[in-house]
N, C-alpha and C positions, 0 to 999 in steps of 0.2 A: 105743565105741572101734574095733571091728572095722568099723563102717560108716565110721568116719573113715579108717582105714587104706586102705579100698578106694577112698574118695573121693581120697586123696592120690595112691596108686598110677595111679588114671585120670587124674589131672591131669598125673603125670610122663609117662605114655604118650602122651598127647595132645601135651605140650609136645615130647616127642622125634619123635613123627610131624609136627609142625610144621616142626622144623629140617631135618629130611630130606624134602624133598618126593617124591622118587621114588628107587628104587634107582640106584646110581651105574652109570654106563656109559662104556664107552671109546670114544672119538671120535677117528678117525684118518682118513688120505685115502690115496688113491694117484692115479695118472694118469687113472682114470676118474671117480671120484666120493668123497663122503664117506662114511665107514662108521660105523655106530654099533653098538657091541658086534660088530664083524665084519661085520654086512649093509651091503653099498653100497646107498645109497638115491638116487633121483632126488627132489629136494626143491622146493617151492613156498614162497616166503617173501613178505611184505609189510611196508612200513614203517608203524608208528604212532608218532609223537613224542608221549610222554607229556604234556610241558606245553602240548601244542596241543590238549589236550582236559581234561576234568575227571575225578578219580578215580570220580566217579559214573558218567561214559559209559565208563570202560574196560571193565567186564565186559561190556556190550552189543557194543562195538567188537570186542573179542577174540572173542566169540561168533559175531559175523558172519563175522570172519575164518576161523575154523574151519569154520562151515557152508559158505563158499566155497570150502574146499578147500585152506586153507593148512595147511604144517605147521610153519612159522617166523614168529616176529614180529620184524622188525629195528628197532632205535632207536638214534639217536645219544644222547650223554649230553652235556649242555649245562652246561659249566664255568660259565659267567657266572651262571647261575641258581642253582648250587650254592655257589658262592664269591664273592659279590658284593664282599665285602671280604676281602683276603687273610687267611687263617686262620679265618673265620668261616664256617662251612658250613651249609646249609640245605637239607634233604631233606624238608619238610613239603609237604602239599597237592598241588598239579598237579607238585611237585619230589620227590614220594615215589618214586623210582626203585626201591626194594626192593619196595614194594607192587606197582608196577606189573610187575614180573618174576615176583612170586608169583601174581598174577592169571593171567599167560600160563601158569605151569606147572599151575596148578589146573584151567585149561582143557585140559590136554593137550597144549600145543603147546610147541615149542622156542623159542629165543632167540637172535637174533645182537646181541650188544653192541658197538655201535661207539663206542668211548671217545674216538677222535680224538688228543688233544681238541679239535682245529681240526675243525668240523663242516661250514661252509659254510652249507648248509641255508636259505639265504635268510633267516637268523638275522642280528640284531644283532652286528655285529662278528664274524661266523664263529662266534658261540659262544665267543669269547675274554672274560674279564672284562676291563673297560677299564683296570684298574689295571696290566695288565701293559705297557701302551702307555707308562707313565711310570717303569718302573723304570730304574734307572742302568745304561749300557751294554748293554741287552737290543736284540736282534734276533731278531724272530719266525721260527719255522720255517726255521732255516738252523743250521749249526754254530757255536752260540753258547752259552758256558756258562751264563749266567743264565737263558736261556730252555730250555735242557734241564733245568736243575735243578728249574724249576717246572713243567715238562711232565712229569717223571718223579714228582715230589712228588704232583701230581692223580692221575695214572694210577694209582699205587701207592695212593692213597687209595681210589679206585673199585674196584680189584681186592681190596682189603683188606676192603671194605665187602662185595663179593659173596662172598668166603670165609667171613667171618664169619656170613653168613646162608644158607651151603650151598647157592649158587645156580649153581655151576658144575656141568657134567653128570658130571665126575669126583666131584663129592661128592653125585650125586644130584638135582641142579638142573637147569633148562631151558636152561642157556646153552651151547650147542654151538659157538659161533664167537664170536671178537672181533676188533675192527678197532683198528689204530694207524695214525696220520696218516691223509689223506683227500685223495684227488686229487691228492697232490704231483707226480706225473709230468706234469700239465699246465703246471706253472709250473716246474718244476725246472731247466730251462735258464737261467732267469733268474737264479738264485741262484749260478751259477757253480760254482766249484771247491769250494766249502763245502757243496754239496747233496748230494752221494753220501755223503760222511763222515756228514751228519745223517740221512740215510735208513739208512745201515747202524748208526748207533748206536740209532736208534729201533727198529730190529728186534731189535737185541741187547737193549736194555732191556726191551722186551715181553716176549721170551721168558725171560729171567732172572726173571720174576715167576711161572713155574710155575703156570699156572691150569690145566693139564690138558686144554686143549682147543685146536685150531688156530688161528692168527692171520691174518688177511687184509691185504693192503694194496691198495685199489683204485686203478686207472688208475695202477699203478706197474711199468711193464715191466722195471726193474731190481731188484725186490722180493728181497732176498737169501733164500736158503734159511733157515727152513723157512715163510718167509711164502708164503702163497698170494696170488698177484697176480690181480686180478679186474677186470670190465669194467663201466663206466657207460656209458649212452647210450640213444638211440632203439631201435639195433639193435645186437645184439652177437654174430649168429650166425657172424660171421667172425673173432671174437676167439680169439687162441691163447695158453694160458699160455706163461710163460717156461722152462718145463721140461716135458718129458713124464712127469714124476714127479707133476705137479700137475693136478688137475681144473679144467674149464672152469665156472667161476662167474660170475655176472651179478649184481653188488651192487645196481644200480640200472637197473631197466628204467623209464624216465620214462613214467607212465602218461597223463600229461598236460603241463602247465607251469605255472609260477606266473604271478600276475597283477601288472602294476606300475601304480601309479596313473597315469590319463591314457591308458593302452594298452588296446588290445581285449584280451578275454579269451581265452585259448587253451583248445582242447580237443582230445581226440584220439579219433577214432572206435574203437569197440569192435572192429569187424573188423581195424583195422591193429594194435592192441595184440596182439589174440590171434595174428595173422600173425606178429608179431615173436618173440612166445613161442615158437610152434611151430618156427618156423625155428632158434631156439637150440636145443632140444631135439632137433631134426632133426640138427643139426650137431654131437652129441656133447656138448652142454651137460647139466649134470645139477644144478644147483641155481641158480635165477632168482629175484630179488625185486623187488616192484613198489615203485617210488618214486613216488608214495605208494599204499598201499592206503586209508588216510584220511589226509588231509591236514591237517584241522582248522583252527584259528584262531591269528593271531598276537595274544594277547591283550597288553594294556598296550603298552608299547614294545619289544616284541621283535622285529618285523619289521626285516630289514636291507635290503640293496640297494644304496644307497638306493632309496627310491620302492617298495619292495614293499607289496603292499595287506595289509590286515589278515586279509582272508580267505587262507588257504592250501588253498584246496578242492583245487587241482590236477587236476580233472576225474578224481579218484580212484573207485575202485570203490564207497567208501563215502563219502558227500558230507560237506562241512564240519561239517553239523548231525548226522551218524550215520546218516543214512537211504540205503538202498541206492540206487546209481545203476544203473537198469535202461535198456538191457539190459547195460551193461558187466560188473556184478558177476556176473549169470547168465550171460552168454555165457563169461567165464573160468571161473566153477566147472565148467561143462561141460568146457571145456579142460583144466582140472586133472584132471577124472575119467578122460579120455580119456588123458591122459599116464600117469596112475597104471597103467592096465590094460596099458602098455608097459612097465612098470618092469622085469619080470624079463627080458625080452629085452634092455633097453637097458643094465643095469649089466652085463650077462654079455659084452659085447664092444662094440668101437667100431663105428658106423655104416658100411656101405659105400654111396656115394653114386654113381650113375651117372645119364647124361644120357638123357633120353627124347624129345629135341628141343630145339629152340631156346626157351630159358627154362624148361626142364622139367626136373625132378630127380625120382629117387626115392631113397629112402636105406632101407636095410634093415638092421634087427638081428637076427642070428640067433644063438640060443643054443645050446650044444652039448645042452641039454636037450629041444631041438625047439621051444621057445617063438620066436616070430617076431613082429616089430611093422615096418611100415614108414609112410613118410610121403612123401606125394606133393605137390610144389610146382609151382605155375606162378607165376613170376617175372615175367610180361608184365604191366603196368600197364594193359592195354586189352582184350586179348582172351581171352574165354574160350574152353575147348578140352574135348577129350575125350581121355583118355590110354588106353592098354591096358597092364596090367600083372598078370603071373600070370595070364594067359589070360582076363582079365576087362576090361571097358571101364568107365570113371570118368569121370564129369562133373566139370570141374575149373575153377572160376572164375577170372578174371584176379585176381591178386595174392592167392592163397590157398594154403593147405595142408590136405590131407585126411590122416588119422590112421587108419590101419588096424592094430588091437592084434594081430590074427590073421594080417597080409597078405593079407587076403581081403575083409574088410567094413570099409566106411567107418561109422565112429560119429561122427565130427565132422569139419566143414570150416570154416574160419576165417572165411569170407565169408558162411556160412549161418546165421543168428541164430535159434536156437529160443527164446530167452529172452524173457520178457514184457519191454515198454518201459513204464516209468512217466513220466508227465508231473509233475513237481514245480513247484509254485508257493507264492509267498508269499500268505497270507489276511489282509488287514487285519482287525485286532481294533478294532471301534468302540468308542469310549469310552463307559461306562455311568454313569448317574446314580445307580445303587445298587449295592450288592455281590451282588445277585441275578442281574446280567448275566454274560455268558460272555466279555466283552471287558475290555481294560484300562482301569481306571478312573483317571483323571489328577486330581490336585488342580491348583489354581492355581499360575504359576510364580512364584518370587522370582528375584532377580539380583545380581549384585556386578559392579561396572565395575572391570575391571583398571586400574591407573595406567599411563598411557603414559610411557614412560622411567623413569629411575631413582626407586626408591621404598625401597629396601632399605639398611640400615646397613652391609650387607656390601659394598656398592658399592667400586669401587677405580679409581684415575685413572693410566694410563700414557701415555707417548707413542707414537703409531703403532696400527696395526690388528693386532689379534690373532686368530691362529687359533682356531675355535670349540672343537674337540674338546679341545685342549690346555687350555683356560681353563674348559671347564665339566665335564672329565671324565665327559661324558654323564650327568651327574646330571639334565638337563632337556634338552627340545629347543630351549630359547629362550637366547638372549642378547641383551643390549641393548647397542648401542654409542651413546653420547650425546656430542653435542657441543654448547657453548653458544657463541653469537657475538654480540658486542656491535656494533652499527652507529649510526654517526651520519648525519645527514641528507645529508653529502656524500660518503658511502661509494660509490666505484663500483658497488657491488652495487645501489645504490637509484636510480640516473642514470635518467632517462628514456630510454627506447629499449632498456633491457636486457631481454631475454626469457631470463631466467636458468632454467637447468636443472640439477638435480643429477644427476650421473653417478656409478652406483656399480657396482663389479665384485665379484662374489662367487663362492667356491667352492661355494656352494649352502647348502641346497636350495631354501629359501623366503626371500623378504625381503620386508618391509613398512617403508615409508618414512613417518615423521611428520614434518610440519613444525609447530612452534609447537603441537603437541597434536593435530593434524588428521592423518588418514590422507590421504597425498597421492599414493601410488602404491604398487604392488606387482609383485612377479615371481616366476616359479617355474622351476626345472629341471624336468628328466624323467629317467628311467632310463637314456636313451641320451645325455644330457648333462646332468650336475648342476649346472653353472654357471649363475649368473644376470648378467646385465648389463642394467641399466635406465637411463632418463633421465626423470626426473621434474621437470616445471614446478613451480617453487618461487616463493611470493610472501613477500619479505622484509619486515620492518617496522624502522623506526627504533628503536634499543633493542636490548633482548636478544631473541635469537631461539634456538630450540632444533632441533636435528636429532637425531631419534631414530630408530635404525635396529634394527629387532628381526628378527635371523637366526634361521633356524628348521631344525632338522635333520629329516629324514623317513627315520630308521634310517640306521646306519652301513653303509659298504660290508663285504661278507662273502665276496668271491671275488676272485682274480687274484693275480699275483705282487706282493708288498709291499703288500696291499691295507690293511694296517694303518696305513701311512705317508698314506693319502688324507686331505685335509684338508677343513675345510669352514668356512663363515663368511666374513667380508667381507675379503678379501685387498687390494682397492684396485685401481685408485686410486678415491678419493672426491674428485670434482672439481665445482665449480660452473662451469658453462660458458655462454657466450652473453652476454657483458658486452658493451657497445655499443663497446668499443674492440677487442673480439676477444680478449681474455686470458681465462685460465682461472686460477682459484684452486683449488691442490691443498689438499685438507684431510687428506690420508692421514696426515700426520706430526704433525698437531695432538694436543694432549693430549685424549684420548677417556676417558670415564667408563664402565665396564662393570657390568653386573649380570647374574650367571648367574641364569636361572629368571625366574618371574613371582611378583608379591606374592602370587597366589591360591594358588600351589604352596606358597609359605612358610608360608601361613595355612592349609594343609592342607583346603583347599575340597572337593578331592574326595570327601572323608568324608560332607559334606553336614550336618556337626554345627555349623559355626560360627553364631555369634550376628551376623555381619556381614551376612546376607542381608538384601535390601530385597524388599519387596511394595507399594510405593508409591513415587510416585503412578501411573505407567502403565509397564507392562512396555516396556523399550527392546527394538526390533526393527531387524534389519539395521543393528546398529552393531557395530565391530569389539572385539575384545578384552573380550568379556562373558561372564561364567560366567552359568549357568541352573542352577535347581534345581527339582524337582517331586517330589511322591511319588505313588504308583500302586499299584494291586493288581494282581497277576500275571494274564495270561491264563488261562482255566480249560483244563483238559485236560491231556494229556500231549505235545502236539506240540512240536517244537522251536520255540524263540522267537527272534526277533530285533527289533532297532529298525530301522524306514526313516527314514532320515535326509533325506527330501525337504524342501526349503525351508531346510536349512542349508548353509553355507559349507565349513569346514574346522575340524576341530580334534579333541578326546579327549572320550570319555564314560566314566562309571565307573557301576555299579549296585551298590548297597549297598557301596560304596568299593573294589570290584572292576574293575579297567581292562578296559574291552570293547574297546579299542584305538582308533586314529585313525579319524576319518571325513573323508570328501573328497568328497561328491557334487556339487560344483561343477567337480571335474576331469572335463570331459566327453569322451570319445573321439571323435576327429576323424569326423565323420559319412561321410565320404568315404575313409574305410579301406577294408581289404581284408576286409570280412566278409560273403562270399560263400558259397554251397553248397558244401560240402566233400565231395570224394570221396574214400574211405578208400584207392583204388586208388594206388599209388605211393609214393615215399619221403615219410615225415613230416618235418617239423620245426615248430619253435614258431611259424612264422609261415605255417603253411598253413591252418589250421582256426581262425578267429577270430570272435568275437561281441561284441556291445555297442556297435558303431559308433554314434555318436550319442546314446549313453547314458553316464551314469557308469560308470567301472571297477568300482565297487562301491557299491551302495545301501544295502544293509542290513549290520548288524553283529549277529553272533550273541551273544546272553545264554544262557548256560547255565542249565536249569533249576534246578540245584543251588545256584545264586546268588540265586534268588529265594526268597521266604519269605512264610508266611502272612501276611495283613493288609498293613501298610504296607511299600512299598519305595522307596528314594530314587534318583532319577536326577540325575546330576550332569553338565552340559556345560561345555565351556571351548570357545567360539566365536572364531576368530582372525578371520574376514574379516567375518562379518555374516550373520545368518541370522534366521529365524523359527520359535523352537522349539514355538509352537503347531501347527505344520504336521508335525510329526513323528507317527509312530504306531507301535504295536507290531503285528508281523505273526507268524504262525505258519508253519511250513514244513511243506507237506501234499503228499500224494501220492493224489489222487483218482481219476486216470485212468489206465486201465491198456490197452496195446494187444499185440498179436502179429500176425505176418506170416509164415506158413510156407508153402512150396511142396511140391507133389508130390515134387519132387526131393530134398528135404531127408533128412538122416538121422533117425530118431526120436529124440527127447529122451534125453540122456545119464540123466536120472533112471530112464529105462525099461530101461536096460542093467545087466546083472549079470555075475557071472562065467560064466554060462551063456549068454552071447548068442550063442555059436556056433549054437545049436540053437533059438534063438527067431525067430519071425517077427513082427516088428514093423514098424508102418506110420508113416509122418511124422504127428505129433500135433501139435496146436495146444493150448498150455497156457495159462489164464488164472488169474490169482492176485490177490486184494486186497492192499495192502502191510500191513494189518493183521489179525490174526487176528479181531478183533471186527467188521470189515466184510464186507459180502456184496455181489455184484455186483447192482446195482439197476437200470441203465440201459444201453442199447446206443446209442452213437452212431453206430456204422458196422459193418455187416457186408457181406462180399462175398467170394463165391468165384467166381473168373474171373480176369479181368487187372486187379486194381485199382491205382490209382497212388498215388503219393505215400508219405508216412509218417506215424508217429503224430501226431495232432492236424491232418493234413492230407490224410487219404485221399480218393481220390474213385474214383467206379466207372468202370471200362473197358466196353467194348463188349461184352465177354464177362461173363454175370452169371448165377448159379444163384438160381431163385426159391425154392428149397426151402432155401438156408442160413440165412437168418434165423431160420426156424422151427426148424431143428436146434439152431442155437446157443442160442436162448431157452430151449428144453426142457433142454438140457443143463447151462446156465450161471446162469439168472436166480435170484437167491436165495440163491446158494452162495459162499462165500468162495474156493473153487477149483474149477475144472473142467478137462476135457481133451476135445478132440474130434478123431477121425481125419481127417486131410485126403485122403479118396479119393472118387472119383466116386460108389462105392456109397453112401457116406454122405451126401454133400452134393449130388449131382446132377452130370451132365454137361452143362454149358451151351453147350460148344464142343469139337468134337474136334480132336485132331491138335496141340494146344498143351499146354504144362505150365502148369497151374493154380495159384493161390495163394488161399489163405484169409486176409483181414485181418479182424481185430475190434477194435472201439475201445469201450471199457466205462467207466461210473463205478461206483466202489464208496461204500456209504455205511454 
């Protein structure tokens, strides 16, 4: 009995411990910073959106975030995922918000909960559930009672859930900030006189929920007290809060940019991201958040835009697959450590900025305690320079900031990357004939031919052309418009000399035209112009003719004033042109038959379990509207997995019933685009640094390891355009090559600095580290100490080159998972005097 009592007591204590994650803390703010239990803090945050990865990935993503120097994880709350039907909530699997927040707490990090409930986020319909669209008398994001009632109901639901799980900091949880609305200031003027009452109401409603931590409103210059208005953008160093009683926060530092189908892939150099961060903290900022720190994947039909790709990699410090993007992750980690060394001086006072010359600034933070921190900035985008400060001379590259935590020693410069660079690539997993191989083993393919046109008993007939979103309620990407025409031999449409074309105007996003069951033409919009206008030559016959038009959405609009009112589908006119007498036949107001979705969707073919799949006589290839199915064994190992869709056109894919998103490798980027070498120096925007010209915007789709199982897995494809499924392959994401390049002029690595850095003598050091603890350095592709040229994957020797360097590097690093080499002439030799030399190394790990 005593033993049983002890067990019960233990369980009660465990339950109590799990319900209160940490000691309750008091979170406040003043005009300088956020204060946690009275201590002002300089904080670093990063966005991870829980439904863009899997619960199995969350712990590793959170750990890598903490290892990278983050204090806070920031996430939106996705209303459409949690309440797909009004009053029916779902917080399971990838939607388990409470589990995600508790994992953040377990890692010892804080959380910023951006409830919105409008989120933008390149997410379908901006995160709004589509049923809002059809509520009577509703107008979204304005002073409208039906909308405000729904917004308050959902916000209260989330807040109550957080309180019930003791997740606010005032309860001992990790949530130290929360956000209401989102970037409304960008569109506020479009909503006229009802905008300001709405934003004031939203602030009052949020405050009334008594969460015990501050609320923020981003991009909201007129945010009422006590809301903290914050900045979003590529740079926010010049941002000023709307009150001197509010701290300077940056809720979205765009670490890269999203990708749209058919457009080049944007990326942002690590040096420029670091420059933007350092400038923000230099100019009195005290909380900054990377949007994104891990971007993840738009699984299923969650991508917005329209035309946002399935990948939401965002060139973030942790890539779509959960791997570190080096050198960005490491370079920013070093920056965070440098900023933290300045925290005591920074929170004690505002910085004092003075000019050191044209485009040169120094900001000094001086505390009464005597602690001092300084930031030296060179804002010129071309000229390196040397500046004098506090009696010392400092090298300051163009477009860079140096950080001096003691106002004497430079521990970090944003343009000098000490971190390793990793080259990631997709490695094809060859199909194996038996289970002993390491590749993915495919079975034979089976298929189902989607009927062209109307095949459902739920079809309906109406005169005129219907807008697509109102008709489908976004239950499917697909809407059929079908029309039958009876023609006799004397019909003008059949007379000799008539060159008939079918003209169709659509609001988008993709359109397929079938005449008498055969694909006659197609068209697609783009992120810049979603509309489709096509003219298709048609061949009509005496008797009955069918015109079947398949309109396809590629995510719903997520941003802009009144974005929720943007339409899709065939708006008309639909006309037959080219008659011999020059006349036009307008079909727009005829009796059209409509079908929402495809037959295969109704049959739930995506599960792979239907008995309707065919395997004989011959696998159809390059045929439109075809479903394909195969089984496979998962690639061996632990590396992230993807499917390479080479050979396919456009469609959707499912693995074991889980939607891995849209694929569209046939949508190739203009080879004459602007994918040139990108210089980090100078102001960045999303069009400055671009990749993938002449290639698909996205070729591979992420398949989370947790969605694969031992033994047989099922892959289902819905191909719209036509493709060859036997050409697809499984690939793994690998980082096998690491590089580093360090100059004699670089500060020592931040990992070698500590609280006693004032008295330590440390020299520039090159660090190499394999991406996995189980790997060791096995080969050197390049070693040079002197004046090497190029970058990782393309280093070349310069005229100045040490003969000793390779031998030194080989001895220090070969066969080891990690090594370090002092970059000095004493260690590596002096091949040429009177120049600043660099050590560049490229190595393979295995």
